[in-house]
C-alpha positions in Angstrom: 0.1 0.0 -0.1 1.1 3.7 -1.1 1.7 6.6 1.7 0.1 9.6 0.7 2.7 12.1 -0.1 0.4 13.1 -3.0 -2.1 14.1 -0.7 0.3 16.4 1.3 1.4 17.7 -2.1 -2.4 18.4 -2.8 -3.2 20.0 0.6 -0.3 22.3 0.3 -0.9 23.2 -3.3 -4.3 24.0 -2.6 -3.8 26.2 0.3 -1.1 28.0 -1.6 -3.8 28.3 -4.5 -6.1 29.9 -1.7 -3.4 32.9 -1.1 -3.0 31.2 2.5 -0.2 29.3 4.8 -1.2 26.0 5.6 -1.6 25.3 9.7 0.3 22.4 10.9 -0.4 21.1 14.3 1.6 18.9 16.1 0.6 16.4 19.2 2.7 13.5 20.5 0.9 9.9 20.4 0.0 8.4 23.7 -0.7 12.1 25.4 -2.8 12.1 27.4 -3.1 8.5 26.8 -3.7 6.7 23.4 -7.2 7.1 23.2 -6.8 10.8 24.2 -4.0 11.7 21.7 -6.4 10.4 18.6 -9.2 12.8 20.0 -6.8 15.5 20.0 -5.4 15.1 16.7 -9.2 15.2 15.6 -9.8 18.2 17.7 -6.9 20.3 16.1 -8.6 19.3 12.9 -12.2 20.4 13.5 -10.7 23.3 14.7 -8.7 24.5 11.3 -5.2 22.5 10.9 -5.0 21.4 7.7 -2.1 19.0 8.3 -1.1 17.3 11.3 2.5 16.1 12.5 2.2 12.6 15.3 5.2 13.0 17.7 6.7 9.5 18.5 7.5 10.1 22.2 11.2 9.3 22.8 13.3 9.5 26.1 15.9 12.0 24.6 14.1 14.4 22.1 17.0 17.0 21.5 15.0 19.9 19.5 12.3 20.0 22.0 11.3 22.1 25.2 9.9 21.6 28.5 6.6 21.2 27.4 6.7 18.4 24.5 9.2 16.6 27.2 6.9 16.8 30.1 3.7 15.4 27.6 6.9 12.5 26.3 6.9 11.6 29.4 3.6 10.9 30.1 3.3 8.9 27.1 6.4 7.1 27.8 5.5 6.5 31.4 1.8 5.3 30.1 3.5 2.6 28.0 3.6 4.4 24.6 4.3 2.0 21.2 5.3 2.5 17.8 1.8 0.5 17.1 0.3 3.3 19.3 1.8 5.8 16.9 0.5 4.0 14.0 -2.9 3.5 15.2 -2.9 7.4 16.0 -2.0 8.3 12.4 -4.4 5.6 10.9 -7.5 6.5 13.2 -7.1 10.3 12.9 -6.4 10.3 8.9 -9.5 7.6 9.0 -11.5 10.2 10.8 -10.6 13.3 8.8 -8.7 12.7 5.5 -6.2 15.1 6.3 -2.3 14.4 5.8 -1.0 12.8 8.9 2.7 12.8 9.1 5.1 11.3 12.0 7.9 13.7 13.6 10.6 11.2 15.1 14.1 10.9 16.2 16.5 8.3 13.8 17.0 5.9 17.1 13.5 4.6 17.6 13.1 3.6 13.4 16.8 2.6 13.1 16.1 0.0 16.2 12.4 -0.8 14.8 13.7 -1.6 11.3 13.6 1.2 8.6 11.5 -1.4 6.2 9.2 -2.0 8.6 8.4 1.4 10.0 8.0 2.5 6.7 5.7 -0.1 5.6 3.7 0.4 8.3 3.2 4.2 8.4 2.2 3.8 4.6 -0.4 1.3 5.8 -1.9 3.5 8.0 -2.4 6.0 5.7 0.6 8.3 6.6 2.2 11.3 4.4 5.7 11.0 5.4 7.8 11.3 8.2 9.8 14.5 9.4 13.4 13.8 10.7 14.8 16.3 12.5 18.4 14.2 14.0 18.8 12.3 10.7 21.6 13.6 8.9 21.0 14.0 4.8 24.5 12.3 4.0 23.4 9.1 5.9 19.5 9.0 4.7 19.5 7.0 1.4 18.0 4.0 3.1 15.3 5.7 4.9 14.8 7.4 1.6 15.0 4.4 -0.9 12.1 2.9 1.4 10.5 5.7 1.9 9.8 6.8 -1.8 9.3 2.9 -2.5 6.2 3.5 0.1 4.8 6.8 -1.2 6.1 8.8 1.6 7.7 12.4 2.2 11.2 12.9 3.9 10.9 16.2 5.5 14.3 17.6 6.5 14.9 20.1 9.4 16.6 23.6 8.2 18.0 26.0 10.7 19.2 29.6 10.8 22.7 28.6 11.1 22.7 26.0 7.6 24.9 27.7 4.9 23.4 28.1 1.6 25.5 25.2 0.3 24.1 22.9 3.0 20.9 24.0 2.4 20.9 23.0 -1.0 21.9 19.6 -0.2 19.6 19.2 2.1 16.5 20.2 0.2 17.1 18.7 -3.0 17.0 15.1 -0.5 13.9 16.1 0.8 9.9 16.2 -0.2 6.6 17.3 0.6 8.3 20.5 2.4 11.0 21.7 4.3 11.0 22.1 7.9 12.5 25.9 8.9 13.4 26.0 12.5 12.4 29.7 13.0 15.3 30.4 15.7 18.5 27.8 17.3 17.2 26.1 20.1 14.4 23.8 21.4 10.8 23.7 20.6 8.3 25.7 23.1 6.5 29.3 22.9 8.1 32.5 22.0 7.5 36.1 22.4 8.4 37.0 18.9 9.6 34.5 16.3 11.2 37.2 14.0 13.6 38.1 11.0 15.7 35.1 11.3 12.6 33.0 10.3 12.4 35.2 7.5 16.0 35.1 5.9 16.1 31.4 6.8 12.7 31.0 4.5 14.2 33.2 1.6 17.8 31.0 1.7 15.5 28.0 1.6 13.5 29.1 -1.1 16.3 30.1 -3.4 17.2 26.4 -3.1 13.8 24.5 -3.5 10.6 24.6 -4.9 9.5 22.7 -2.2 6.9 24.6 0.2 9.0 26.0 3.3 6.8 25.7 6.9 8.2 27.3 9.6 8.2 26.0 13.2 9.7 26.8 16.7 7.9 29.6 18.7 4.5 29.8 17.1 1.7 30.2 19.6 -1.1 32.7 19.0 -2.9 34.1 16.3 -0.4 36.9 15.8 2.4 35.3 15.3 0.8 32.3 12.9 -0.1 36.1 10.8 3.2 37.0 10.7 4.7 33.6 9.7 2.2 33.3 7.0 3.4 36.2 5.5 6.7 34.3 4.1 6.1 31.2 4.9 4.3 28.0 2.7 2.7 26.8 6.1 3.4 27.3 10.0 4.2 24.9 12.4 2.2 24.9 15.6 3.3 22.5 18.3 3.9 23.4 22.1 0.9 25.5 22.2 -1.1 23.0 21.7 0.7 20.6 24.2 0.6 23.1 26.5 -3.6 23.5 26.3 -3.8 19.7 26.8 -0.9 20.5 30.3 -2.9 23.2 31.5 -6.6 21.7 31.1 -8.3 20.5 34.4 -9.4 17.4 32.8 -9.5 15.5 28.9 -12.7 17.2 27.6 -11.9 20.7 28.9 -8.2 19.7 26.6 -9.7 18.4 23.6 -12.1 22.3 24.0 -8.5 24.1 24.3 -6.8 22.6 21.4 -9.8 23.0 18.8 -10.3 26.2 19.9 -6.6 27.5 19.9 -6.6 25.6 16.3 -9.8 28.1 15.5 -7.6 31.2 16.8 -4.5 30.1 14.6 -6.4 28.9 11.3 -7.9 33.0 11.5 -4.5 33.8 11.7 -3.0 32.3 8.7 -5.7 33.6 7.0 -5.0 37.1 8.1 -1.5 37.7 6.2 
């Protein structure tokens, strides 16, 4: 069975044709529970998310700040497994029809087996993977299996990436390019700023792939700012914080849906 890279491509093409950025929500699998995590994804989509990234909880998440680390810890203590990540992708995609990617560090895939992981993700209806710590020069095996199974390979670029390095990364990637708006870990920020705009411009000079910006966006005003220069706005910590701060799961789901609605208005206002 082939994965849904084409659905991802057509979704991003459609938002561009509509003259706006895509809203991409990130939520970890297994948080607060596996069932609760699936409902959180549905809530984000109901609120207006165009695309969703499912985080594969990891014990050493080098890109993630304290909010997502807390959620990952809850998920891991709850016993989340890769099978639960695949179930989250499958049920969220079947319920909504939107493209669902997995964001994961390399070690869990390496241990699970690249062929097994890509085959199962495609079978679950996944659109691809975001791989923040897989060096492009070591990605041939992954890309071979991802291509075979119709999955996007999304690499992360950062403000520190030199132009020649950007060209190497974007030539190897598919789906979109994840532009980290600043140096550091995930988390909400007071401003997203000029570094991100410069990075998007430099990345676009090397590729026709959409360039989507993450790290730091937490409200409609920031979403509108980033939507002014990027093809997609990626929001993670703000959704997770909404769940963590809620008194119960129902309130958390309502908060996620509400935040997605605000952000969806933001990406349409730039």
